N, C-alpha and C positions, 0 to 999 in steps of 0.2 A: 496367086499365092500371095499371103498376109503379110507384111515387110514386118519383122520385129521391130519392137519398140527399142528406146536407148536403153533405158531399164532393164528390158529382157538381156539385152547384150551385154551389160555390165554384170548382171546377176551372172550371165555363162561366163564371161571373164573371170570372174571371182572365184566361182567353183573348177577352174583348171588351175587355180594358184595352189603351188605347196599347201600342206597342211599348217593352218596357223598364221601365215601369212595373208591370207583374206581378210581377217579382223583387222591388220591394221590398214590395209587398202579401204575397206569400208569405214576407217573412223577417220582417215584423211578425207575421203569424201563427204563424210558427214560434215569434219570442221570446214571447210569451202564451202558447202551448202549453207552451215549457219553463218560463218564470216559475209556470206553475200546476203542474207536474209537481214543480217543486223547493220548491212550500209555501211561498211567498215570505213569507207572514205568520205561519205556525208558525215558520219557520227565524229571520225578525229577532225575534220574541218571545224565543224561546229564547236566541238571541246576546243580546239585551239584558237578561234576567233574568240571565245568567251573566255577563255585563260588570259588573253593576250589583253581584254576591256576588264579584266576582274583582278586577276592577281597583280598586274603590273600598278593600278591606280592605288590598292592597298599599301603596295613598296614604298609608291610615291608618297602616299600619306604618311608612313612610320617614318621618312625621311624629314619631315617636319621636327620629328621630336630630337630630343639630343641624344648624342651619342652612337650616331645611325652608320656607322663606318661599317658595318657588317651587311645593312640595308642597300648603302652605296655600292657595295660589292656585288652584291646579288643582281642589282640592276645590269650592271656592267656585263653580267653573264649573258644579257641578251642583247649589249651591242648598244645600250640606250644610256651610258653613263657618260662622264667629261661634263660634270660639274652638275648633276639634278639633284645633288643632295643640297640644302642651301646652306648660309653661311651662317645666319642669323635665325636659329630653330624655333627659339620663341615667337618672333616677330612672323615668320612665315607661318607659323601654326596658329597664330590670331588673325591672320589675313583670312585662313581657308575658314574659320571659323568652324562650330559645331555642328551649325546646319549640312555644310560642306561636308563635313565626315561623313555623317550618317549618311547622305546621299551617296559617297563612295562607298561604304560598307553598305548598302543596301541593293546596290546597280551592281557591286563584286558577288553578289549571290546568283546572279545568273550562270554562272558556270556551274556552282553548288546543283541549279536547279535540270544542268544539261546531265550531269553527272546521274541525278536522280531520273532521270528519264531512260539514261542508258541502262541502269540497272532494273528497270521495271519491264524493259524491252528485251534483254536478254535472259535477265533470270527469273524473271514474273514475279516480283514481289508488289508488295503495294508501296505506292507512293508516299512521299512526305506528308505532304498537303500544306496547306495555311498555317494547320495546329502547331505544325514542326518545324516553322520557320528557324528558329534557333537550330536546328541541324544544321541549315545552309550556312548559318555564319562559322558552327562549330568547323565545316568543311573547309571555307575560306581561311580560318586560322591554322588549321592542320596544312595546309598546301603552301601558305604562306611561309610557315616555319620550315617547311620541307626545304623551300626553296632557298631559307637563308642559311639552313643546315647545311647544304648543300654547297653554296658559296663558301662557306668556311673549310670545306672539306676539300676542296678543290682539287682535282687530278690533276697534277701536273708531272708529266714524264723527265721534266728535269732532274727532278727530286733524285734521291736514292732510290736503289728497289725496295727496300723495306718500307720506306715510305709511300712509294706506290702502292703495295700491296695495303698496306693500312688503310690509304685514301680509298682503293676499289672495295673493302671489305665495308668500310665507311659507309659509301655511296650505296651498295648492296641493302645495307641495316636500315638505312634514310629512307630509302624508298619501299623497302618490305614493310615496315611499318606502317609508311602513309597508305600505302595500297591494301592494307588489310584494315587498317582502322575507317578509310573512307568508305566503302561499302558497309561497315559494322554502324557508321552512324547515321546512315541513310536509311538502311535498312531494319535500324533497330536488332530486334533477336529474331528475323525471320531467316536469318542466312544461319547455317551449320559453322563451328568452329573451324573443322577441316576445310570448308570452303573459303573461309576468311584468308585462313592461313595461306592458302593455295594460290588464292588469288595475290598475296602481298608476296610470298615468294615468285612465284612465275611472272609478275611485276618489276619487282626488286632484279631478277634476271636480264630481262629485257631492257629495262632502264640503264641497268650498270654497264650494259653492252654498248649502248645508245650513246651514254656519257663519255665512254671512252674512244668509240667512234667520233665523238664529238671535239673532243681535244686532238684528237689525231687530226681531221682533215676539214672538220667543219669553220673551225675559224679562221683558215683562208676567204672560205664563202662571205664570211661578215666584212672582212677587210676589202674583198672585191666590191661587194655590195654597197660599202661605206666610199671608196674611193670612186666608182663608176655612176653612184646614183645619190650620194649623199644621203641623208635622214631617212629619206622615203624606202631608199633601198638595206637600209638596216633595219627598217619595219618589215618589209617583207621578208628578210630571211629571218627573221626572230620568228613569223608566224610559220615559216616553212618549219623551222626548228620546232615551234611546240605543235605543229601537225604529225612530225613523224613520233615525238613523244607521244601524242594521245592517240597516235594509233597501235604504237607498243601497248598502252592502258586497254584500248579495246579488242586486240588480239589477244592479249591474256585473259580479259574477263570472257570472251566467248570459247578459248582452248579450255579454262578450267570448267565452262559449265558444260563441255563437250565429254570432259573426262568423267565428270561428278554425276551426269544423269545417262541413262539409257536411252537407247534411241526408240522411241514409242513406234516407228513405221516399222520396226523389224519385230513380227510376230514371237512369240513365246515356244522355246524349243519343247515340241511332244515327247516325252517320252514313251517308248514301243511299249505295248501293255505283253505283260508275259501270259502268252495264251495256255502253255504247259501247265505253268502253275494254277493256273484259273480251272485247268482241265482236270 
């Protein structure tokens, strides 16, 4: 007797489900399969590491400019505040130098290039390539601006209820616009407007929920890491925060791809031929 394969068992299970329920189970199975194919943990860790070495150096570079209070507040979100912003902005910028600033911006494009590879792998679009180098810089600028905007909007549960609702709504708008703009910049016109809107909305919902969870419980992780391990503990806590943040982005990207594209593995349903009409 030939043993049934796993796929045959799954198909038999789906056939026994109530009418209409099987498609949701099949959708969930396909979503899990696509997540496994996309390598969510590897991609999220790569993006988190690139974000830590890309966005933060750019923010630190901006602290050398005058009136960088919002930038200092942004850096403090990662637990890396405490005097990172210089007292004499002009002198610090002069010591950094134009060459150093350019090298910081060039190295910061590693995050944009990693995002480009993610969209190429998941959505099968063409990569930017060296000719589109300016798109990498625009992506970094958009992400840095979104980080600063999030610091200004800061969700604080000690505020009044009306202010909390407004902050949550503003957080959703910030990250929805950001993660609709990033794939648009990197892919050009290869992705439909509906796909971009869904990518932004799903990412916005996920990141807003994560920001709320961060304000509720993750602050204690930063304080504990700082008290136990000092600055190195805060660095690891920050990378962990970025890992979850980027995992949300990867999951949202795969989820929208599964929603918007049919499963090529499933054969098309053949309509039966009306033999009576033909006879």
